[in-house]
C-alpha positions as CSV (number, residue, x, y, z in Angstrom):
1,X,0.3,-0.1,-0.5
2,X,2.9,1.4,0.7
3,X,4.2,1.6,-2.6
4,X,1.0,2.3,-3.9
5,X,0.7,5.9,-2.3
6,X,4.3,6.6,-3.1
7,X,3.3,5.9,-7.0
8,X,0.3,7.9,-6.6
9,X,2.2,11.2,-5.7
10,X,5.4,10.6,-7.9
11,X,2.9,10.2,-10.4
12,X,1.0,13.4,-9.6
13,X,4.2,15.2,-9.2
14,X,5.6,14.3,-12.0
15,X,2.6,15.4,-14.1
16,X,2.3,18.3,-12.2
17,X,5.9,19.6,-13.4
18,X,5.0,18.6,-16.9
19,X,2.4,20.6,-17.2
20,X,4.2,24.0,-15.5
21,X,6.8,24.0,-18.1
22,X,6.1,26.8,-20.5
23,X,6.6,25.3,-23.6
24,X,9.1,25.4,-25.9
25,X,10.7,28.2,-27.9
26,X,7.9,28.7,-30.8
27,X,9.4,29.0,-34.4
28,X,8.9,32.0,-35.8
29,X,7.7,31.5,-39.8
30,X,8.1,34.4,-42.0
31,X,5.5,34.2,-44.7
32,X,6.2,36.1,-47.5
33,X,3.4,37.1,-49.7
34,X,4.2,37.5,-53.1
35,X,2.6,40.8,-54.5
36,X,0.0,40.2,-57.6
37,X,1.9,41.8,-60.2
38,X,0.4,45.4,-61.6
39,X,-2.4,44.3,-64.3
40,X,-1.6,45.3,-67.2
41,X,-2.5,48.2,-69.0
42,X,-4.1,47.2,-72.1
43,X,-6.9,49.0,-74.3
44,X,-8.4,48.0,-77.1
45,X,-9.7,49.8,-80.0
46,X,-11.8,48.6,-83.0
47,X,-10.8,50.7,-86.1
48,X,-13.2,51.1,-89.7
49,X,-11.7,52.3,-92.3
50,X,-13.1,54.2,-95.6
51,X,-13.5,50.8,-97.4
52,X,-15.4,49.5,-94.2
53,X,-13.0,47.4,-93.1
54,X,-12.5,46.4,-89.4
55,X,-9.6,46.1,-87.7
56,X,-9.0,45.7,-83.8
57,X,-6.0,46.8,-81.9
58,X,-5.3,45.8,-78.3
59,X,-2.5,47.7,-76.8
60,X,-0.4,46.4,-73.7
61,X,1.3,49.4,-72.6
62,X,2.8,47.2,-69.6
63,X,4.3,44.7,-71.6
64,X,4.8,47.2,-74.5
65,X,3.1,44.7,-77.8
66,X,0.3,45.5,-80.0
67,X,-2.1,42.7,-81.2
68,X,-3.9,43.4,-84.2
69,X,-6.7,41.5,-85.7
70,X,-7.7,42.1,-89.4
71,X,-9.4,40.0,-91.8
72,X,-9.1,36.5,-89.1
73,X,-5.5,37.0,-88.8
74,X,-4.3,37.7,-86.1
75,X,-0.5,40.1,-85.5
76,X,1.5,40.2,-82.9
77,X,4.1,43.4,-83.0
78,X,6.7,45.1,-80.3
79,X,6.5,48.5,-79.6
80,X,9.4,50.4,-81.6
81,X,11.4,52.9,-79.4
82,X,13.0,54.9,-82.2
83,X,9.9,55.5,-83.5
84,X,8.0,58.7,-82.7
85,X,4.6,58.5,-80.9
86,X,3.3,54.8,-81.0
87,X,5.0,52.6,-83.5
88,X,5.3,48.7,-83.6
89,X,6.1,46.3,-85.8
90,X,8.1,42.8,-86.3
91,X,10.0,41.3,-89.0
92,X,7.4,41.4,-91.7
93,X,4.7,44.2,-90.3
94,X,4.4,47.6,-89.2
95,X,1.7,49.7,-87.2
96,X,1.8,53.3,-86.6
97,X,-0.4,55.4,-84.9
98,X,0.7,58.9,-85.8
99,X,-1.2,62.5,-85.0
100,X,-4.2,60.7,-85.8
101,X,-3.2,58.6,-88.4
102,X,-3.2,54.6,-88.2
103,X,-1.3,52.3,-90.8
104,X,-0.7,49.0,-91.1
105,X,1.4,47.9,-93.7
106,X,3.5,44.6,-94.9
107,X,7.1,45.8,-94.7
108,X,8.8,43.8,-97.0
109,X,6.5,45.3,-100.2
110,X,5.6,48.5,-98.3
111,X,1.8,47.1,-99.5
112,X,-0.6,49.1,-97.1
113,X,-3.3,46.7,-95.2
114,X,-5.2,49.3,-93.6
115,X,-4.8,53.1,-93.1
116,X,-7.1,55.5,-91.5
117,X,-7.2,59.4,-90.8
118,X,-8.7,59.5,-87.4
119,X,-11.1,62.9,-87.3
120,X,-9.8,65.9,-86.0
121,X,-11.9,66.5,-82.7
122,X,-13.5,70.2,-82.5
123,X,-10.9,71.0,-79.4
124,X,-7.8,70.1,-81.4
125,X,-9.1,72.1,-84.3
126,X,-9.5,75.0,-82.8
127,X,-6.5,75.0,-81.3
128,X,-4.5,74.4,-84.9
129,X,-6.8,77.1,-86.2
130,X,-6.1,79.7,-83.9
131,X,-4.7,83.0,-85.0
132,X,-3.9,86.1,-83.3
133,X,-6.0,89.3,-84.1
134,X,-4.3,92.7,-84.1
């Protein structure tokens, strides 16, 4: 009986000692959340020339690319840094949008596939035709 009581007392002391100990140092985990990349700055235009031909132009300003859909074909072009305003080209085709005049041509034979001169808005017209009166 004495052994039984000693066993219970030792067991109680052991359990209480284990329960009173502080938990071990918690490991700190650094979780780095990946920031979502900035959404692409994309503009989409559907242009119609004088002949009624439609051309869809999708400009990705972030990736500096132009995707053109014309006559059921898709053309991928990269922005040209050395050209004025907005120009893009690849080895076969060139797209320019300079001062409201849009031209899409095949480079090797200089054949224009699409040409459109956007109408000048009244604000721009007034600025360009304003004259000084004396």
